[in-house]
C-alpha positions in Angstrom: -43.2 206.1 250.6 -41.9 205.3 247.4 -38.2 205.5 246.7 -38.6 207.6 243.8 -41.0 210.2 245.4 -40.0 213.9 245.0 -39.8 215.4 248.7 -40.3 218.9 250.0 -37.1 219.8 251.3 -35.5 222.9 253.2 -32.7 224.0 251.0 -30.0 224.2 253.8 -31.0 220.7 254.5 -29.7 219.3 251.3 -27.1 222.1 250.2 -23.9 223.2 252.2 -24.1 227.1 251.9 -20.8 228.8 252.0 -18.8 226.0 253.3 -15.7 226.4 255.6 -12.4 226.3 254.1 -8.9 227.6 255.3 -6.3 229.3 253.0 -3.7 231.2 254.8 -3.2 235.0 254.6 -0.4 235.7 252.0 -0.5 232.2 250.3 -0.4 232.5 246.6 -3.6 230.7 245.2 -6.0 230.9 242.3 -8.5 233.8 242.6 -12.0 234.0 240.3 -13.5 237.3 240.2 -17.0 238.4 239.3 -15.6 239.2 235.4 -14.7 235.6 235.1 -18.3 234.5 235.2 -20.3 234.6 232.1 -24.1 234.7 231.7 -25.8 231.3 232.3 -22.5 229.5 231.2 -21.3 226.8 233.6 -17.5 227.0 232.6 -15.5 229.7 234.5 -13.4 231.9 232.0 -9.8 231.7 233.3 -8.5 232.7 236.8 -5.8 234.8 238.3 -2.9 233.7 240.6 -2.4 235.9 243.5 -1.9 236.3 247.3 -4.8 235.6 249.5 -6.2 238.5 251.7 -10.1 237.9 252.2 -12.8 236.5 249.9 -15.2 233.4 249.5 -13.4 230.1 249.4 -14.3 227.0 247.1 -13.2 224.0 245.7 -13.8 222.0 242.6 -17.5 221.1 241.9 -18.9 223.8 244.0 -21.4 226.2 242.4 -20.7 230.0 242.6 -24.0 232.1 242.3 -23.7 236.2 242.2 -25.8 237.7 244.9 -25.3 241.4 243.9 -27.3 243.3 241.4 -27.2 243.2 238.3 -24.9 240.0 238.4 -27.7 237.8 239.9 -30.3 238.9 237.4 -28.1 238.5 234.3 -27.5 235.0 235.4 -23.9 234.7 236.5 -23.8 231.4 237.9 -20.8 228.7 237.3 -19.3 225.8 238.6 -15.9 225.6 239.4 -13.6 223.3 237.7 -10.1 225.0 237.3 -8.8 223.9 240.6 -6.5 220.5 241.2 -7.8 218.0 243.6 -7.8 219.1 247.2 -6.9 222.7 246.5 -8.7 225.7 247.8 -9.6 228.8 245.5 -11.0 231.9 246.6 -13.1 234.7 244.6 -15.5 237.8 245.1 -17.3 238.2 248.5 -20.0 238.8 246.3 -20.4 235.1 245.6 -22.9 232.6 247.4 -21.0 229.0 247.6 -23.1 225.9 247.0 -21.8 222.6 247.8 -23.7 219.0 247.7 -24.3 217.1 251.0 -23.0 213.5 250.3 -25.8 211.2 249.8 -28.5 214.0 249.7 -27.3 216.0 246.9 -25.5 216.0 243.6 -23.1 218.7 242.4 -24.1 218.9 239.2 -27.9 218.9 240.0 -27.2 222.0 242.5 -25.7 223.8 239.7 -28.7 223.2 237.4 -31.1 224.0 240.3 -29.2 227.3 241.0 -29.7 228.5 237.3 -33.5 227.3 237.2 -36.3 229.8 237.4 -37.5 228.4 240.7 -34.1 229.0 242.6 -33.6 232.2 240.8 -36.8 233.8 241.7 -36.4 233.0 245.2 -32.7 234.7 245.3 -33.9 237.7 243.3 -37.1 238.2 245.5 -34.8 238.2 248.6 -32.6 241.0 247.5 -32.3 243.9 249.7 -30.3 247.2 250.0 -29.9 250.4 248.5 -30.6 251.2 244.9 -27.6 249.6 242.5 -26.2 247.5 245.5 -28.8 245.1 246.3 -27.7 241.7 247.5 -29.4 238.4 248.0 -29.9 237.4 251.3 -28.1 233.8 252.2 -30.7 233.1 255.3 -33.9 233.7 253.2 -32.5 231.4 250.6 -31.4 228.6 253.2 -34.9 228.3 254.4 -36.9 228.1 251.4 -38.6 225.0 250.3 -38.2 222.9 247.2 -39.2 219.7 246.0 -36.1 217.6 245.7 -35.8 214.3 243.6 -33.9 211.1 244.9 -30.3 211.5 244.6 -30.2 209.2 241.4 -32.9 211.2 239.3 -31.0 214.2 240.3 -27.7 212.5 238.7 -29.9 211.4 235.7 -31.4 215.2 235.5 -27.9 216.5 235.7 -26.4 214.1 232.8 -29.0 215.1 230.7 -28.5 218.9 230.8 -24.7 218.3 231.3 -24.3 216.6 227.9 -25.8 219.8 226.3 -23.4 222.0 228.2 -20.7 219.8 227.5 -21.2 220.1 223.7 -21.6 223.9 223.9 -18.2 223.9 225.8 -16.7 221.8 223.2 -17.5 224.1 220.4 -16.4 227.2 222.3 -13.0 225.7 222.7 -13.0 224.8 218.9 -14.0 228.6 218.1 -11.3 229.7 220.4 -8.5 227.7 218.9 -9.6 228.7 215.3 -9.8 232.5 216.1 -6.2 232.1 217.8 -5.2 230.6 214.5 -6.8 233.2 212.0 -5.1 236.1 214.3 -1.6 234.4 214.1 -1.9 233.7 210.6 -3.0 237.8 210.0 -0.2 239.0 212.1 2.6 236.7 210.4 1.2 237.8 206.9 0.3 241.3 207.5 2.2 242.9 210.3 5.7 240.6 210.2 5.3 240.3 206.4 6.1 236.6 206.6 3.4 235.7 204.0 4.4 232.7 201.7 6.5 234.3 198.7 6.3 232.8 195.1 8.6 229.8 196.6 6.4 229.1 199.3 9.0 230.9 201.7 8.6 233.2 204.5 8.7 236.9 202.3 10.6 238.9 204.7 13.2 236.8 206.3 13.8 235.1 203.0 15.2 238.4 201.7 11.8 239.8 200.4 12.4 243.6 199.5 11.0 246.3 201.8 10.1 249.8 201.4 9.4 252.8 203.6 5.7 253.8 204.0 3.7 256.2 206.4 3.3 253.2 208.5 6.8 252.1 208.4 8.3 249.3 206.2 6.1 247.4 204.0 6.8 244.7 201.1 7.8 246.3 197.9 4.7 246.6 195.5 2.5 247.0 198.6 0.9 250.7 199.6 -1.2 252.5 201.9 -4.9 253.3 201.8 -7.7 254.0 204.2 -10.6 251.6 205.2 -12.9 253.3 202.9 -11.1 251.8 200.0 -12.0 248.4 201.0 -15.7 248.6 202.3 -18.7 250.9 202.5 -19.1 252.1 205.8 -22.9 252.7 207.3 -23.6 254.6 210.6 -26.6 253.7 212.3 -29.7 255.7 213.2 -32.3 254.9 215.6 -35.8 254.5 214.2 -38.4 256.4 216.4 -39.3 254.2 219.8 -42.9 254.2 218.7 -42.1 251.8 216.0 -40.1 249.2 218.4 -41.8 245.7 219.5 -40.6 242.6 221.2 -43.3 240.5 219.2 -40.9 239.8 216.0 -42.9 242.4 213.8 -40.8 243.9 211.0 -36.7 243.8 211.2 -34.7 243.2 214.4 -32.9 246.3 215.8 -29.4 246.7 216.5 -28.6 249.5 219.3 -25.6 248.6 221.0 -23.5 246.0 223.2 -26.5 244.1 224.9 -27.5 242.9 221.3 -24.3 240.9 220.9 -23.6 237.6 222.4 -19.9 236.7 221.5 -20.1 236.4 217.8 -23.8 236.0 217.7 -26.3 238.8 217.2 -29.3 238.3 219.9 -31.6 241.4 219.5 -34.6 241.7 222.0 -36.4 244.5 220.0 -38.0 244.8 216.2 -38.8 248.0 214.4 -41.5 248.7 211.5 -40.0 251.5 210.4 -35.9 250.9 209.9 -33.9 253.6 208.7 -30.8 251.9 207.8 -30.3 248.3 207.4 -27.2 246.2 206.9 -27.1 242.9 204.7 -26.4 239.2 205.5 -22.5 238.7 205.6 -21.7 242.7 206.3 -19.4 243.5 209.4 -21.2 244.8 212.3 -19.8 246.3 215.4 -20.7 248.9 218.3 -19.6 252.3 217.9 -21.0 253.9 221.3 -20.3 253.4 224.9 -19.3 249.7 224.7 -17.0 250.0 221.4 -16.0 247.2 219.2 -17.6 243.6 219.2 -17.2 243.1 215.6 -18.9 240.2 214.2 -20.9 239.2 210.9 -24.5 239.7 210.1 -26.4 236.4 209.6 -29.1 238.4 208.0 -30.7 242.1 207.7 -30.9 244.2 210.7 -31.6 247.6 211.2 -28.9 249.5 212.7 -29.5 251.9 215.7 -27.5 254.6 216.7 -25.0 252.7 218.6 -23.9 250.2 215.8 -22.3 250.5 212.0 -21.8 248.0 209.4 -18.9 247.8 206.9 -20.0 246.4 203.4 -16.8 244.7 202.2 -16.4 245.8 198.3 -15.4 242.4 197.4 -16.0 239.2 199.3 -12.0 238.5 199.3 -11.9 242.0 201.5 -14.0 240.6 204.2 -11.8 238.7 206.9 -8.8 241.3 205.8 -11.3 244.2 207.0 -12.3 242.3 210.2 -8.7 241.5 211.7 -7.5 244.9 210.8 -10.4 246.4 212.6 -9.8 243.8 215.8 -6.3 244.9 215.8 -6.8 248.6 215.6 -9.8 249.1 217.6 -7.6 250.5 220.7 -6.8 253.0 218.3 -10.1 253.9 217.2 -11.4 254.0 220.9 -8.6 256.5 221.6 -10.5 258.8 218.9 -13.9 258.7 220.3 -15.5 261.7 221.8 -18.6 262.6 223.7 -19.3 264.6 227.1 -21.2 261.7 228.7 -20.9 258.6 226.2 -18.0 258.3 224.0 -18.8 257.4 220.4 -16.9 257.1 217.0 -17.7 259.3 214.0 -17.8 258.2 210.3 -14.5 259.9 209.4 -13.0 258.2 212.5 -13.7 254.9 210.9 -13.3 255.6 207.2 -10.0 257.3 207.7 -8.3 254.1 209.3 -5.1 253.6 207.9 -4.6 250.0 206.0 -1.8 248.5 204.1 -2.8 247.1 200.6 -1.2 243.5 199.9 -1.0 242.4 196.6 -4.2 240.6 195.5 -2.8 236.9 195.4 -1.8 237.3 199.1 -5.2 238.8 200.0 -7.0 235.9 198.1 -4.9 233.1 199.8 -6.2 234.7 203.4 -9.4 235.0 202.4 -9.4 231.2 201.3 -7.9 229.9 204.4 -9.6 232.1 207.1 -13.1 232.3 205.5 -12.8 228.5 206.2 -12.6 229.3 210.2 -15.3 231.5 210.0 -17.8 229.3 208.5 -17.0 226.8 211.2 -17.3 229.0 213.8 -20.5 230.5 212.7 -22.1 227.0 212.3 -20.6 226.1 216.0 -22.5 229.4 217.2 -25.7 228.9 215.8 -25.6 224.9 217.0 -24.7 226.5 220.6 -27.9 228.4 220.3 -29.9 225.7 219.7 -28.4 223.6 222.2 -28.9 226.4 224.7 -32.4 226.7 223.8 -33.1 223.0 224.3 -31.5 223.2 227.7 -33.2 226.3 228.9 -36.7 224.4 227.9 -36.0 221.3 229.6 -34.4 222.8 232.5 -37.8 224.2 234.4 -39.5 220.9 233.4 -37.0 218.6 234.8 -36.5 220.4 237.8 -40.3 220.8 238.6 -40.7 217.2 237.8 -42.9 218.1 234.7 -40.8 215.7 232.9 -39.7 212.6 234.6 -36.4 211.0 233.9 -36.6 207.2 234.4 -34.3 205.7 237.1 -33.6 201.8 237.5 -34.0 201.0 241.0 -31.5 199.1 242.6 -32.2 195.3 243.3 
C-alpha cells in the first residue's frame, strides 16, 4: 500500500470523542456557551469566567461541534483557542468535543472535517429526540466510516483552508477595531460634547458654552429635532409569496434578521414584484422580532415587512444617523408593540429625538468615519469571497477530489 494512499477508517479510531478532563467543582475557569459559537466560524466569540459546576470539558485545539437542533444544522462549530497552555475550560453539555490522536490525525484537519458536508450529513442524520430537542448521537458518528488521508496530507489540507480563515479573522479584527473607534468618536463628540472647537481643543472641557434643551445640556447653537429631519424613512411591505424565487430572478428580498450576516446582507429569496425598494447606501435594519442589525445597502433591495430603510437627506448625515440609531436602539425597542411578534411603527422611528450639531462638526465626523465604513465594507466583501472559496474547496479537499502534493520523506 502506498504511503500516500487514503484509507477507510472508523471515526472513533482517528478522533478522540469527548476526551476525559478534570476540573474541580467550584473552581473558577473559562466557560464557552453556545452563544459564543457563530455559524461556520472557526474563532470563538469570547467566554465568561465562572465557577465550574458541570459541563463539557476541553483544551486548546479541540473542536466543539454543536449536537442539538437547530445549532447543528446552522453550522455552530468552532475550534478552541482562548485557553492557556495546559488550561482546561468547559461549556455547554450540547457540545461534542473532538480531539486529534497523535500521529494519526491533525487537530486542524479535524475542525475542517467537522464542518465538511460528509461529517455534517452523518451527524444530522443521526439526530433523534422530540421535535425541537433533537440531538446528534455520538455513537453513530463514532462508528461511521470515512476516507482519511495520511497525516502529512491532512496538515497540508488544513493549512490551505486555515490560510483563508486566518485572513477572514484578521479582517474581522480590523472591522471590530474600526467600529470601536467610530463609536468612541461619536460618544466623545455628540454625547460628551468634546468635539474639537475652533482651536482644536475639546469643546466642553475648554469652557464651551452649554444651554438647556429637552434632552439636557447641549452646546450653544445646537438644537433638537427628530430623525425625520435627517432622513426619509421607508417601511417594508412584503410582496405576494407567489412572486418569490430562489433562482435570482428579479430583486433580492429582505424580510428580517435571517437576511443579515453581520454587516453583510445575504438574502436567499428574490421577488419579481417588489413593492418597496431601497437604494444603494441607504441604511437598512430589522423592525420586527429581532429588531436592530443596522447596515448599509450595497445595492437595491426589496423591503419586506420585517425591514425598513432610511435615505439620508444629505450624504454627510449618513454616519450620524447610523450611530444615533445604534445608540438609541434599546429605547426604540422599548416602544415596540405586538401581541405575538413585536414591531416598530413608522412614528416610533420618525419621531426619535436627535441633537442637531453645527454643519462643520457634522462634516468632520462624516469625513473621518466614512473612511472607516468604506474599509469595513471592503473587508466584509473580501470575507464573503474568501468564505465562498473555502466552502468550494472544502468538500473537494476532504473527499480527495482535489489532491494536495506532499513531499515524501527521504
